[in-house]
N, C-alpha and C positions, 0 to 999 in steps of 0.2 A: 384488575384484568391480567391475564397471562400474557407472556411474550407472544405466543401464537395468536392471541386475539389482537394484540397491537399490530402484529405483522399483517393480519387480514385487513385491519382498518387502513393501514398505509397502502396496501395493495389496491384497495378499492379507491382510495384518494388518487393514486397515480393513474389508475385506469380511467378516471374522470378527466385527466389532463391530456392523455395521449393513448393511442391504440398500439403504439410500438411495443413489442415484446423483446427486450434486450437479450442478446445471446452472450454478450461479453460485458462484464463489469470492470470499471476502471477506478482505482483509488489513487488519487494524485496528491503527492506530498508537497512539502514546502518548496515553493517556487516552480513547481512542475504542473500547476493547474492550467498552464497555457495549452496543453493538449486538448482540454475541453473546448477551447475557443475554435478548434478545427472541426468540431462536430457540425454536420449539415442539418438544416431544418430543425434546430434545437428547441426542445421544450425545457425551459430553465425554471427551477423551483427553489427558492431560498429555503434553507433548512428550517428557518423559523416558521414557515408555513406548513411544514409537513408534520402530521400528528406524531408525537412521541420522539421526534428527532431533537437532540440537543443542538446547541449553536456553537460553531467553531470560533475560538477566540485568538488563534495564533496568527501573527503577521504572515502573509503569503498564502493564506487559506481563505478563498473567497466565501466559502460556506454556502454552496448551492449544488443541487443535483441537476445534471444536464443529460437529457435523454434525446437520442437522435440517431443519425447514421454517420459512420466513419469508415472510409475505405471499403464501402459496400456492405458493411456489417452493422447490425443494430446494436447500439451500446448504451450503457448507463454509466455516467461518470460522476464520481464524487470530486467536486472541485474544492478540495480541502477536507480534512478528516478530523476525527476527535481523538483526544489523548487522555489517558488516565490522569496525567499530571495536571490537567485542567480542572480536575475535580469530578469528572464524569465516572460513573461506575463502568465496569467492563461490559455489562449488558448494554449500556448506552454506546460505548465505543464500538462494539461489534454489531449493533443492531442493523446498520445499513447493509452489512453482508447478508444477514438473514432476509432483508427486504429484496436485495438483488436476486437471491435464489428464488424467492416467491414470485417475482415478476418475470422470471425466465432465464436468468444468467446461469450457465453451467461452467463458465470459466471466468476468472478474474485476473487482471494484471494489476498488481499492487506495487506502487513506487514510493520511494522515500529519499530524503536527503540524509546522508550518513557521514560519520567521521571515519577516515581511513586509519585502520590499525596496521594493515600489511604495509610495510615500509617500501615495497616496490610500487605501491599506488601513488597517485598524485591527485591533487584537487582538480576536478573536472572529468575524472574517469567515470565511466559507467560500469557498475558491477552487477552481473547476473547472480542472483542469490541461489546458491546450491543447497543451502541448509541454514538453519538458525539455531541459536542457543538462547533459551529463555532464562534470563537472569532477573526478571522482574519480581520473582517471588509470588506471582499471581497467575491464575489460569481462568479464562473466561467460562470454562465449563463446570466450575465448582457449583454445587447445588443440585437440586433435583434434575434428572435428565428426562427430556421429552423424546421418546423413541421415534416420534413422528418427524423430528428434526435431525436425528442422528443417533448413532450407537453410544452407549455409555463410555466405552473406552476406544476412541478413534485411533487408528494407526497413523503415526506421523513419520514412518520410515521413508516416505517419498512425499513430504509436505509440498515440495516445489516440483511440479510435474516434469519428469524426465523428457517426455516428448516435446513439451512446450519449451523447455530449456534448449534442447537440440535445435528446435526451429529458430529460436532467438540467436543462437551462435551461428547458424547457417545464414540468417538474414544479415547479421553484423558483418560477416565475411564478404557477402555479396555487395554490401554497401561501403566497404572499406572502413568500418567502424571498429575501433579497438574496444573489445568488451572483456573486462576482467570477469572472473568467476570466483566466488568465495562464500564464506560463512558470515551471516549477519548476526550480531549479538544485540538482543533487545534488553534495554535498561529502562527504569522508570522515569528518570529525569525529574524535574526540568533542569537541574544543574548538570553541566558537562562533567565528564569523568576526570579524575585526577590522573597525573602521569603514572602513579603506581597502579591504579586500576587498569589503565591501558596496557601496562606490561603484563598484568595478570590475564587480561582478556586475550592477549597475543599468545600467552602460554597455553591457554585453554583451547586455542584453535580459531579464534575470531579474526576475520579480515576487515570487518567494518562494524561500526556501532551506531545505534540510534535509539529513539524513544517511541517507536510505533511498530506497526506491521505484524509483530508476533501474535498479539491477540486476534487480529483479523484473520490471519492465516490459520490459526488453530480452529476458529469457528468455521471458516470456509471448508476446511477438510472435514470437520464434523458434519457439515451440510452436504458433503459429496461434490464440492466445487473444485475443479482443477485450478491450480495457482501457478502464475508466473510472477516472479519478483525481480525488480530492478532497483538498485540503489544508485543515486548520484553521489559520488564522493565529493562532498561540498567543501571539505577541509580535511587536513590531516589531524588526527586525534591528539589529545593533550600530551605534551612532552616530546613529540617527534620534531616539531619545528619550534624555534625560539620566539613564539608569538602567542598572544592571548586568543581565545576563541570567542566568536560572537555570532549571533543570528544574522547580522548584516552580511558577514562573509558567506554564510550559507545561501542567502538570497542572491548575492552577486555571482557566485559560482553557478547557481542554477540558471541564471540569465545567460551566462556565457555558453553554457552547454546545451541550451534549449533546442538549437537546430539539430544537433546530433541525436538528442533524446527523442524529438519528434520523428525524425527519420526512422529511427530504430523501431519505436513502438507502432507507428503507422504501418510499417512494412510487415511487422509481426501480425497485426490485426488483419491485414489484407490476406495473409496466407494461412491464418489459423483455421 
């Protein structure tokens, strides 16, 4: 079966669970799935029950799709995402973005936990993603192109919607939230970067680094979806502070910053 056929199958499956047509998609990264708990009258579907969905294996990713209403808007939230380093193909990693488009979403808010490269950042900061650098050596659009899903050569000059970014900055100011703005570097993982690699990424113009987001954003833009990206700076990247890196630290920081994160994203959803 083609990807288009798989999408149609999932679309029909979801239609059998809810009549809500989400206008906004949410992709929630490590420790940030708490936002989905705020959704009203939720329809929750474990990934393992959705046709053609893989299963998330990373700690801090519940692995379920939550559809309902949030701040007066209909939303579809991925409570946990998929990563290439888990062994999934990029078609699988980005498949939920295609599904979100099919069921109605024309905007997505993609979030992640990231390591801070910019030395003016500190753990617990939120960073609005202005742009990204794809250093995975992979692109999810490689292979035959279905013109019904998007053009062969999609424009990435405004991958992160300027209007949505301006709204996020306005909302942050109104709520007294310090919001950094910078460039996210996408790496394959799952090992953290070396100090030498972090120095290289800083030279290249990166402000934060992580192991997700880039493939999803490429596919979203291919599908004509507007994107807002927010990183939680969960730790400073290798070599900046004299301490080892761990996923436990990522989860602890996400827990500490969750109130600020919730306030920001909910206020954006309310006004978007």
